[in-house]
C-alpha positions as CSV (number, residue, x, y, z in Angstrom):
1,M,117.0,306.4,-16.5
2,L,115.7,305.2,-19.8
3,T,117.2,306.4,-23.0
4,S,114.7,308.0,-25.4
5,R,114.9,304.9,-27.7
6,V,114.3,302.5,-24.8
7,Q,111.5,304.6,-23.4
8,G,109.8,304.7,-26.8
9,A,110.1,301.0,-27.2
10,M,108.9,300.3,-23.7
11,N,105.8,302.4,-24.5
12,D,105.3,300.5,-27.7
13,Q,105.4,297.2,-25.7
14,L,103.0,298.7,-23.2
15,Q,100.6,299.2,-26.1
16,V,101.2,295.6,-27.4
17,E,100.3,294.2,-24.0
18,L,97.2,296.3,-23.7
19,Q,96.2,295.3,-27.2
20,S,96.7,291.7,-26.2
21,A,94.3,292.1,-23.4
22,Y,91.8,293.6,-25.8
23,A,92.3,290.8,-28.3
24,Y,91.6,288.1,-25.7
25,L,88.4,289.9,-24.7
26,G,87.3,289.8,-28.3
27,M,88.0,286.1,-28.4
28,A,86.1,285.6,-25.1
29,A,83.1,287.5,-26.5
30,Y,83.0,285.1,-29.5
31,C,83.1,282.1,-27.3
32,E,80.3,283.4,-25.2
33,T,78.1,283.7,-28.4
34,I,78.6,280.0,-29.1
35,S,77.9,278.9,-25.6
36,L,81.4,277.9,-24.6
37,G,81.6,279.6,-21.3
38,G,84.7,277.7,-20.2
39,F,86.6,278.8,-23.2
40,A,85.3,282.4,-22.5
41,K,86.4,282.2,-18.9
42,W,89.9,281.0,-19.9
43,L,90.2,283.8,-22.4
44,R,89.0,286.5,-19.9
45,K,91.6,285.3,-17.4
46,Q,94.2,285.5,-20.2
47,A,93.0,289.1,-20.9
48,E,93.5,289.9,-17.2
49,E,97.0,288.4,-17.3
50,E,97.9,290.5,-20.4
51,Y,96.6,293.6,-18.6
52,G,98.9,292.7,-15.7
53,H,101.8,292.5,-18.2
54,A,100.9,296.0,-19.4
55,M,100.9,297.3,-15.9
56,R,104.4,295.9,-15.3
57,F,105.6,298.0,-18.3
58,Y,103.7,301.1,-17.0
59,T,105.3,300.7,-13.6
60,F,108.8,300.0,-14.9
61,I,108.7,303.1,-17.2
62,N,107.7,305.2,-14.2
63,D,110.3,303.5,-11.9
64,R,113.0,304.4,-14.4
65,Q,112.0,308.1,-14.5
66,G,110.5,307.6,-17.9
67,E,107.3,309.0,-19.3
68,V,104.3,306.8,-20.1
69,D,102.7,307.4,-23.5
70,L,99.4,305.6,-23.9
71,K,98.6,304.9,-27.5
72,T,95.3,304.1,-29.3
73,L,94.1,300.5,-29.3
74,D,92.5,298.8,-32.3
75,A,89.2,297.1,-32.1
76,P,89.7,293.4,-31.6
77,A,88.3,290.6,-33.8
78,N,85.2,289.0,-32.2
79,K,84.0,286.7,-35.0
80,Y,85.8,283.5,-35.8
81,K,85.0,280.3,-37.7
82,S,85.5,278.0,-34.8
83,P,87.1,277.6,-31.4
84,L,90.1,276.2,-33.2
85,A,90.3,279.4,-35.2
86,V,90.2,281.4,-32.0
87,F,93.2,279.6,-30.5
88,E,95.1,279.5,-33.7
89,A,94.7,283.3,-33.7
90,A,95.8,283.4,-30.1
91,L,98.9,281.3,-30.9
92,E,99.8,283.6,-33.8
93,H,99.3,286.6,-31.5
94,E,101.5,285.2,-28.8
95,R,104.2,284.5,-31.4
96,S,104.0,288.2,-32.4
97,V,104.3,289.3,-28.8
98,T,107.4,287.0,-28.4
99,A,108.9,288.7,-31.5
100,A,108.2,292.1,-30.0
101,I,109.8,291.2,-26.6
102,D,112.8,289.8,-28.5
103,K,113.2,293.0,-30.4
104,L,112.9,295.1,-27.2
105,Y,115.5,292.8,-25.6
106,E,117.9,293.4,-28.5
107,L,117.4,297.1,-28.2
108,V,118.1,297.3,-24.5
109,N,121.2,295.1,-25.1
110,D,122.4,297.5,-27.8
111,E,121.8,300.5,-25.5
112,K,123.7,298.7,-22.7
113,D,120.7,299.1,-20.5
114,Y,121.4,296.2,-18.2
115,A,118.7,297.0,-15.7
116,S,116.0,296.8,-18.4
117,Q,117.7,293.7,-19.9
118,A,117.5,291.9,-16.5
119,W,113.9,293.1,-16.0
120,L,112.9,291.7,-19.5
121,D,114.2,288.2,-18.6
122,W,110.8,287.5,-16.9
123,F,108.9,288.4,-20.1
124,A,111.2,286.2,-22.3
125,T,110.5,283.3,-20.0
126,E,106.8,284.1,-19.7
127,Q,106.4,284.0,-23.5
128,V,107.8,280.4,-23.6
129,E,104.9,279.5,-21.2
130,E,102.3,281.5,-23.2
131,E,103.2,279.8,-26.5
132,K,103.3,276.4,-24.9
133,T,99.9,276.7,-23.2
134,V,98.1,278.1,-26.2
135,G,99.8,275.6,-28.5
136,L,98.6,272.7,-26.3
137,I,95.0,273.9,-26.6
138,V,95.4,274.2,-30.4
139,D,96.7,270.7,-30.5
140,Q,93.8,269.4,-28.4
141,L,91.3,271.2,-30.6
142,K,92.8,269.6,-33.7
143,M,92.5,266.2,-32.0
144,I,88.9,266.9,-31.1
145,G,87.8,268.0,-34.5
146,D,84.0,268.3,-34.7
147,R,83.3,266.0,-31.8
148,G,80.9,268.0,-29.6
149,D,81.3,265.7,-26.6
150,A,85.0,266.2,-26.5
151,L,84.6,270.0,-27.0
152,F,82.2,270.0,-24.0
153,I,84.8,268.2,-21.9
154,L,87.6,270.7,-22.9
155,D,85.2,273.6,-22.2
156,K,84.7,272.2,-18.7
157,E,88.5,271.9,-18.2
158,L,89.2,275.4,-19.4
159,A,86.5,276.7,-17.1
160,S,88.6,275.5,-14.1
161,R,91.3,278.1,-14.7
162,T,91.5,280.3,-11.6
163,E,94.7,282.3,-11.9
164,A,95.2,285.2,-14.2
């Protein structure tokens, strides 16, 4: 069973993960408006992945005889200055998710909830991958600058993402 503190924090993280999916959809919508379908596809896949993370929390809360408490989501941004601004916002967002996972990890450790701690290991590892992947795209966009031909090539590369 989850303690009330852990249950509350797990529900908070469920909201963070759902908000992440929503944020990535807003980013995808912006990319659609500037004819970068590959960027949009990559971001939609990222939204699907974030939704999957949320469902992991949903399931875990239920598996531990907890109560799921769905919270309100904020409208995501869907206007940006550039594709670089989109991915800089995504990187900042991923860093905030990492901080939230770290805080949750600390709480379950303090509560001596070892099952939750072991379960959260996957998320801690996942966040390293998330920050690395988005950070790489930020770096590539900085190298590209205003070169449309290079942006077109990156758009084609991002369109090839198949997994969520």
